[in-house]
N, C-alpha and C positions, 0 to 999 in steps of 0.2 A: 560344772556337772561332775565333780569329782566322785569316783565310784565307791569310796569307802568311808562315808560319813553317816552311817546309819545311826550311830549314837552321836547326836549333835552336840553333846557336852565334851566330847573327847578331843577335837582337833587342836585346841589351844594347848592342852596338856601334852599332846603328841609333838607339837611344834617345839615346846620347851625341851622335851626329851631329845628330839632330833638335834637341836642346837648343842645341847650338852654332849651328846655323842660325837658330834663333829669337833667340838673343842677338845675332847678327850682323845682324839685320834692321833695326836702327835704335835710336835713343835710347829710344823707348818700350819696345821689347822688352828692351833691355839693362838698363833700370832694373828690369825684372821678374825679375832674377836673385835672387829671394827664395826663402826656404826653402819647401819644399812645404807647402801647407796641412795642418795636423794635424787629424785627426778623433778625437773621443773614442770609447771603445768602443761607446757607444750609437749614435753617428752611423755608425760603421763597420758595425755590425750592420744598420742601416737600409739602407746602401748595398749590403750583401751580399743583403739581402732583395729589393731592387730587381732585382738581377741574377738572383736565383733565380726571381722572378716572370717575368721576360722569357725566361729560358732554360728553366725547368722548370714554369712555370705554378703555382707554389706559393711561399709565403713560407718554407717549410721548406727548409733547405739539403740538397739531394739528392745526397749523396755516392754513393748506390747507383744513380742513374739511368744507364741504358745502353740505347741503341737505334740502329738504322740508319734514319736519316731519309731516305735516298736523295736527299741534297741536294748530292752531290759532295764531301762531307767525310769519307766513310767512316763508321766507327762514332763516334757522339757519346755522351759519358758524363760523369758527375760533376757537381760543383757549378757548373762554369763552361762546360759543354758542350765538354770537351776532345775533340779529334778525332784519329782515327788518321791522316788524310791531312795534317794541318797541323803535327804535331810536338809539340803540347803534351801529348797523351796519352802519348807516349813519355817526356816529361819526368816525368810523374806516376809511371809504372810504374818508371822508372829510380830515382827518388827513393825510392819504396817499397822497392825491392830493396836500397837502401843501409840503410834503417832496419830491414827484416826480410828478410835474405838468402834465407831459405827460405820462399817464398810462391808461391801457385798462379799468380800473374800473371807471375812472372819468366820463365817459359818462352816468353812471347809477345814478349819483347824483340826477337829477330831479326826477327819479322814487323813489329813496330811501327817498327823502324829502316828496314826496306825501304820501308814505306808512306810514312814521313816523308821519306825521301831522294828519292822520286820524286813525292810529292804524290798518290799513288794513292788513289782512293776505294774500291778493292776491299775487300770484307768477307771475302774468302777467308782462312781461318785464324783469323778473329775472330768466329766465329758462336756457337752455343749455349754451348759449354764456356767460352769467354772471358767471355761475358756473365754466366754463373753465377759464375765466379771473381770478377768485378768486384763483383757484388752481395754475395757472401760477404765479400770484403775490406772492404767498407764498414762492417762491424761492428768492424773493427780500428782503434783510435785512431791507430796509426802510418800507416795508409793515409789516414785523414782528414787527418792532419798533412801528409802528402805533397801531397795536393790543395791544402790551405791554402797550403803553401809555394810551389807553382808559381803559384797565383793571385797571391800577393804579388809574387813575383819577375818574372813575365811581364806582369802586368796592373795590379794596384793601385798598386804603388810607381812604375812608370813613368808611370802616369796622373797621380799626385799630383805627380811631379817636372815633368812637362810643364805641369801647371796652374800650378805655381809659376813656371816659366820664362816662361809666357805672361803672367804678371801677375795671375792669378786668386787669390782669397783665401777663397772660401766653401766650406764642406763640400759644398754642392750641386754646385758646379763640379767638385769632385773626383769626386763620384758620376757626373756626366754623362760625364766623361772616362773613368772606370773602365768604365762600361758600353760606351762607344764603343771602348775598347781591347779589350774582350772580343769584340766583334762585328767590328770593322774591323782590329784589330791595331795595332801601333806601328811598323810598317815604313814606309819612305819611299815606298811605292808610292802611286799617286793616290787609292786608297781608304783609306789608313791615317790614323790620328789626326793625325800631323804635317801631312799634306797638307790635312786638313780645317781645322786651326788656321790654316794659311797662307791658305787661301781665305777664311776668316772675317775675318782681318786685312785682306785686300784689299778685302773688301766693307764692313766696318764700322769699320776702324781698330783699333788695339790696344785692349785693355780699359781701359788708363789714359786713353784718349781717349774711347772710346765709353761707358764705364761698364760695370761687370760685368754688370748685368742685361740691358742692350741687347746686349752682346757675346754673352752666352750664348744669347739669343733668336736672334741671327744665326747662331750656330754650329749650333743645332738646325735652322734652315732649311737650312743647308749640308749637314748630315748627312742630313736627310730627302731632299733632292735626290739625294744620292749613293746612298741606299738604293733610290730609285726608278730610278736610271739608273747603276748601278755601272760602273766601268771594267773590272772583272774580269767577263768574260762568264759565268763559271761561277756567279756570284751573281745573275744577272738573273732567275732563277726564284724563289728563296726570299727574297732581301732585300726586294723590294717588299712582301712580306707582313708584314714586321717593323716597318713605320713606326709601329705602335702604341707601340713603345718610346719613340720621339721624342714622340709625343702625350702620353704619361704624364709624361715629364720636363718637357715644356712647361707642363703644368698645375701641376706643383710650382713651377716658376719663376714663372708668372703669379700664383700664390697667395702668393708671397713666402716660400716655404720654403727660403730660402738657408741656414738653419742646420741643415736636415735633421733636425729633432727630431721624434720620434714623439709621438702617433700620426699617421700620414699615410695617406691613402686614394688609391689609383690604380686606374684601369680601362683598361688598355692596349688591350684587344681589344673594348671596348664591350659586354661581356656579363657581366662579373663584377667586383665591387669587392674589391680586396685591401687589408687594413689592415696597415700596417707598424708594428710596436711595438718 
């Protein structure tokens, strides 16, 4: 549900620019031009469960989730909180249309294009019938594959690449960046993941200097501060309420779960413990 993807053609270009800027930052960053940390299928599943808890309050991957949260992002749906106002929902429905040309969501492509082009949070044209179609499509393996593909292309793969470029090596680091990419986006705006990485380097030094654990702790401090006081004024209502994401990730870091191996327990909101398996 990244807030800065109105132009859906830009994220990949911005990712490449972000990595170039990281590598140009100095010897420590340049030495970090390592391969993106690889996760096993088990570790990736745990990372996906983390995002699902934060986005949908369940360890089950909610392909069928769809709701209007009235948070300035329009309709929010699917496993990663894809939004009609930010462009990633358009990517999902467009991908699904390529996999299954005749589907009930295809008719909403013009509306989704218009919402993404202007960043409009209007739910007009995306109400009951759209939500019913989304829930019904979730039973189709091709629709689930479309959601998975957009998550990988727009969030997980860029997060892993940025982790490698920053000099991070642990699966937990990738999971932290992955969740940050989902919420903050990978654009070069002040709230985006690359900006948070740069601010952390300025505060703690590069991971090669600070050590991965200390650097990640500093990164989570930077992210928490950004959630409490985002540059994007539209997020100043809902983002402060999501600092539990950072608290849960901080506990995993403090407990030494850099390998991201289950079972892991998290309680982001202070009222329920989720077990990641």
